[in-house]
Backbone as a ProteinNet text record, in pm:
[ID]
protein_1_A
[PRIMARY]
XXXXXXXXXXXXXXXXXXXXXXXXXXXXXXXXXXXXXXXXXXXXXXXXXXXXXXXXXXXXXXXXXXXXXXXXXXXXXXXXXXXXXXXXXXXXXXXXXXXXXXXXXXXXXXXXXXXXXXXXXXX
[TERTIARY]
-35.2	-38.1	16.5	-58.1	-12.3	83.4	143	245.5	191.4	71.7	17	-13.5	-61	-86.6	43.6	146.7	276.8	331.7	317.9	369.1	290.3	158.7	78.3	116.7	137.3	179.6	316.3	402.5	534.6	523.9	433.2	412	354.7	260.3	204.7	314.2	400.6	510.9	608.6	633.6	726	670.2	537.9	475.6	458.6	467.6	443.3	536.9	669	754.1	713.9	671.1	629.1	502.6	409.7	287.6	320	408.5	446.1	517.7	603.7	674.8	577	478.6	378.6	296.7	258.6	182.1	265.4	394	482.7	497.6	515.5	529.4	401.9	286.8	159.9	142.6	177.5	164.6	258.8	381.4	478.2	429.4	377.9	325.5	207	119	2.5	45.5	143.8	192.7	252.1	328.7	387.2	278.8	176.4	66.8	-6.8	-29.2	-95.8	-10.8	120.9	210.7	201.4	193.8	180.1	50.4	-57.6	-186	-179.2	-119.1	-107	-23.5	85.1	168	91.3	14.6	-64.3	-172.7	-236	-336.1	-272.1	-153.2	-80.4	-51.9	-12.2	13.4	-113.6	-226	-353.5	-386.9	-365.7	-394.9	-303.8	-177.8	-82.3	-111.3	-170.9	-198.4	-344.7	-419.8	-563.6	-589.2	-500.1	-522.8	-484.2	-420.4	-380.3	-503.2	-519.1	-640.1	-626.4	-517.7	-498.2	-599.7	-667.8	-772.3	-717.4	-603.6	-543.8	-504.3	-450.2	-410.9	-533.2	-641.2	-764.7	-820.2	-816.2	-861	-771.8	-640.8	-547.8	-570.8	-595.6	-620.7	-749.6	-853.9	-980.5	-961.8	-885.9	-860.3	-779.8	-680.9	-600.2	-684.8	-774.1	-862.1	-952.7	-1004.1	-1088.3	-1007.6	-886	-799.3	-762.8	-736.8	-705	-823.3	-943.3	-1061.7	-1076.7	-1053.5	-1062.1	-952.6	-833	-721.7	-749.8	-806.6	-841.5	-945.4	-1046.9	-1150.7	-1092.3	-1005	-941.1	-855.6	-783.2	-700.2	-786.1	-896.4	-985.5	-1045.4	-1092.2	-1151.1	-1047	-927.7	-820.9	-780.4	-771.2	-734.1	-838.8	-965.4	-1073.7	-1072	-1048.1	-1044.5	-927.1	-811.4	-693.3	-716.8	-774.5	-802.1	-900.3	-1004.6	-1103.4	-1040.3	-957.6	-891.8	-795.4	-717.9	-623.4	-696.7	-804.3	-883.3	-941	-993.7	-1050.9	-943	-825.7	-716.1	-670.4	-662.2	-620.1	-722.2	-849.9	-954.3	-951.8	-932.2	-924.6	-804.7	-690.9	-570.2	-588	-645.3	-667.8	-760.1	-865.7	-959.1	-889.2	-808.2	-736.8	-641.4	-566.7	-468.4	-538.8	-650.3	-721.3	-791.7	-834.4	-899.5	-797.9	-681.9	-579.6	-444	-426.2	-300.8	-177.3	-188	-70.1	-33.7	-131.7	-103.1	-34.3	-84.7	-25.4	118.7	142.9	279.4	369.5	318	395.2	427.3	329.1	350	453.1	441.6	537.4	678.1	688.8	820.1	879.3	797.2	845.5	890	812.3	849.6	979.4	992.5	1116.3	1236.2	1218.5	1327.4	1365.7	1265.6	1292.9	1368.5	1328.1	1397.3	1540	1559.3	1694.1	1783.4	1729	1808	1846.1	1750.7	1779.6	1885	1870.1	1967.1	2104.9	2110	2240.3	2311.9	2238.3	2303.5	2351.4	2281.5	2324.3	2447.7	2453.9	2567.9	2693.2	2679.5	2794	2853.7	2783	2834.5	2937.8
3080	2996.5	3078	3082.1	3162.5	3083.8	3155.4	3096.3	2985.5	3003.1	2900.5	2772.1	2784.3	2664.7	2592.8	2667.1	2608	2538.6	2602	2543.3	2419.1	2419	2300.3	2185.5	2215.3	2111	2057.5	2145.5	2104.8	2015.6	2050.8	1969.1	1832.6	1830.6	1703.2	1615.7	1678.3	1606.1	1553.4	1631.7	1590	1474.2	1468.6	1362.1	1232.3	1238.3	1121	1003.7	1023.8	908.9	841.8	920.2	862.2	778	827	751.6	621.2	629.3	509.8	408.8	457.4	367.2	297.5	369.7	310	204.3	234.1	137.6	13	31	-82.1	-169.5	-108.3	-184.7	-262.2	-198	-264.5	-383.8	-364.2	-475.3	-589	-557.6	-661.5	-742.7	-674.5	-745.6	-831.6	-779.2	-854	-975.3	-955.8	-1065.2	-1177	-1141.1	-1241.2	-1317.8	-1247.4	-1312.2	-1407.5	-1364.5	-1451.9	-1575.1	-1558.1	-1671.8	-1770.6	-1719.3	-1805.7	-1885.3	-1819.5	-1888.5	-1995.9	-1962.4	-2059.7	-2180.2	-2155.6	-2266.3	-2355.1	-2294.5	-2372.2	-2452.6	-2392.8	-2466.1	-2583.8	-2563.4	-2671.5	-2785.4	-2750	-2851.8	-2930.6	-2862.1	-2929.2	-3026.6	-2986	-3074.3	-3197	-3177.4	-3289	-3393.5	-3351	-3447.6	-3490.4	-3455.4	-3486.6	-3637.5	-3714.8	-3858.9	-3937.8	-3874.7	-3942.9	-3960.1	-4083.2	-4116.2	-4103.4	-4052.3	-4038.1	-3938.4	-3975.9	-3891.4	-3758.4	-3762.7	-3639.9	-3546.8	-3605.1	-3525.5	-3467.1	-3543	-3493.7	-3374.9	-3382.4	-3269.4	-3146.7	-3169.1	-3058.2	-2996	-3081.9	-3033.4	-2950	-2996.1	-2921.7	-2787.4	-2787.6	-2662.7	-2566.1	-2617.8	-2534.2	-2478.4	-2560.3	-2512.2	-2399.9	-2415.4	-2310.7	-2181.9	-2196.7	-2081.3	-2012.7	-2090.2	-2031.8	-1952.2	-2005.6	-1932.9	-1800.2	-1803.1	-1680.2	-1582.3	-1632.8	-1545.8	-1478.9	-1554.1	-1496.7	-1385.8	-1412.5	-1312.2	-1188.5	-1210.7	-1099	-1016.8	-1083.5	-1013.1	-926.8	-982.5	-906.4	-787.1	-809.3	-700	-593.8	-637.7	-543.8	-460.6	-524.6	-453.2	-348.1	-385.5	-289.9	-174.9	-205.8	-102.4	-6.4	-60.8	23	111.8	57	137.2	249.4	218.8	321.9	429.6	388.6	485.5	573.1	512.3	589.4	687.5	641.4	728.5	845.7	817	921.1	1021.3	971.5	1060.3	1147.4	1088.6	1165.9	1273.6	1239.3	1338.2	1450.9	1414.8	1515.2	1606.7	1547.5	1626.5	1718.4	1666.2	1747.6	1865.1	1837.6	1944.2	2049.4	2002.5	2096.5	2184	2122.6	2197.4	2301.2	2264.5	2360.1	2468.8	2435.7	2534.8	2627.1	2571	2645.6	2631.4	2685.9	2662.4	2715	2829.8	2885.9	2806.7	2756.5	2671.5	2542.8	2486.4	2363	2386.9	2502.2	2534.8	2549.6	2614	2628.8	2495.2	2406.7	2272.8	2196.4	2204.6	2135.6	2192.1	2323.3	2385.3	2341.3	2338.4	2295	2148.5	2064.7	1923.1	1909	1986.2	1982.8	2027.2	2131.1	2178.5	2073	2006.8	1902	1785.3	1747.7	1638.9	1679.5	1804.1	1852.8	1849.7	1887.1	1884.8	1741.4	1650.9	1510.8	1455.2	1480.7	1429.9	1491.8	1619.5	1684.5	1631.1	1595.7	1539.5	1397.2	1325.2	1189.4	1193.2	1290.3	1300.9	1341.7	1426.9	1476.6	1369.9	1267.4	1161.3	1084.1
-1725.9	-1608.1	-1491.2	-1379.4	-1267.5	-1178.1	-1083.3	-998.3	-910.1	-853.3	-763.7	-839.7	-962.3	-1043.6	-1073.6	-1107.9	-1136.2	-1012.3	-896.9	-773.5	-735.1	-757.4	-727.8	-820.2	-945.9	-1038.4	-998.6	-954	-908.8	-785.5	-693.7	-573.7	-611.9	-704.2	-751.3	-811.1	-889.9	-953.9	-849	-744.4	-640.1	-558.4	-540.1	-461.7	-539.2	-668.8	-751.7	-718.7	-700.6	-666.5	-534.9	-436.3	-309	-327.8	-407.3	-433.6	-506.8	-603.9	-678.9	-589.9	-499	-408	-313.9	-264.4	-175.8	-249.3	-372.2	-451.7	-480.6	-511	-538.5	-415.1	-298.9	-174.7	-144.4	-166.5	-140.9	-234.8	-363	-458.2	-423.1	-379.2	-344.6	-225.1	-122.8	-6.3	-42.7	-124.9	-168.9	-251.8	-337	-421.8	-335.5	-232	-143.8	-68.3	-23.1	47.5	-46.1	-168.7	-266.4	-297	-304.2	-326.1	-210.2	-87.2	29.9	22.7	-14.4	-26.4	-135.2	-248.4	-357.8	-314.8	-241.6	-193.8	-96.3	-8.2	87.1	14.4	-86	-163.6	-236.4	-287.8	-355.5	-257.8	-136.6	-34.3	-3	9.6	36.9	-75.4	-199.1	-312.9	-312.6	-276	-278.6	-170.9	-59.5	47.5	50.6	-51.8	-55	-57.1	-113.5	-127.2	-1.5	95.5	218.1	307.6	365.7	440.4	592.1	641.5	785.8	843	954.9	1012.1	1064.4	1130.3	1182.4	1068.2	963.5	848.1	777.3	773	711.3	789.3	922.5	1004.3	982.5	977.6	956	818.8	718.3	582.8	578.8	645.6	649.4	718.7	827.8	899.6	811.5	740.2	651.4	537.5	481.9	375.2	426.1	548.3	607.6	628.6	680	704.4	573.3	469.6	338.4	283.6	299.2	254	327.3	458.8	537.8	497.2	469.3	429.3	294.7	202	71.4	86.4	166.6	188.3	255.7	352	421.7	326.4	237.6	139.8	47.9	0.9	-86.9	-14	109.3	186.9	218.9	256.4	288.8	168.7	54	-68.8	-102.9	-93.9	-122.6	-23.6	104.3	207.6	186	152.2	126.6	5.4	-99.5	-218.6	-187.1	-111.2	-76.1	11.2	106.9	195.1	116.9	28.1	-52.6	-144	-203.1	-290.8	-211.8	-92.5	-7.3	35.3	72.1	112.5	-3.5	-121.9	-239.7	-273	-264.1	-292.3	-188.7	-61.5	44.1	27.4	-8.5	-30.9	-149.9	-256.3	-375.7	-344.3	-268.7	-231.7	-144.9	-47.4	39.4	-40.7	-132.5	-212	-299.2	-357.1	-442.4	-361.6	-240.4	-155.8	-88.6	-49.9	23.9	-44.2	-163.7	-235.4	-161.8	-96.8	-30.6	94.8	164.3	280.4	235.2	125.5	72.5	29.5	-31.4	-74.1	48.2	153.6	276.8	340.7	344.7	401.6	318.9	187.1	100	118.4	131.9	152.5	285.9	390.9	522.2	518.3	451.7	439.4	360.9	254.6	175.8	257.5	338.5	423.4	526.7	585	683.6	620.3	502.5	431.6	399.4	357.1	326.3	449.5	564.6	688.8	723.9	715.7	747.6	652.2	524.4	427.1	446.5	477.9	494.7	618.7	724.3	841.9	814	731.9	696.7	607.6	518.2	426.6	503.4	603.7	679.3	768.9	801.3	889.3	821.5
[MASK]
+++++++++++++++++++++++++++++++++++++++++++++++++++++++++++++++++++++++++++++++++++++++++++++++++++++++++++++++++++++++++++

């Protein structure tokens, strides 16, 4: 195994926690949004038997908004997945095409993070 392959694997390993953190944050936000939709749907079901005209209009408007929110969530999730996949493929291609540039960028990013952390620790 040559040095550039080892360094690329090391860079991949170093980026893995950041990727996992981003995925976790995305899932948490999506989960909260889904919980909000479920709660609103539950509210609509609970007031379905009430015959007040104003309440019926509000319920219909809420049902329409919930449908739009669900569609938006699905579209947004698909768009985020496609964008993330495209970015990962582009990054992978760049790293394999320009391994030394990628190593330099990773080293510079690591140095910047070290400087930021060292200034925070000294405070």
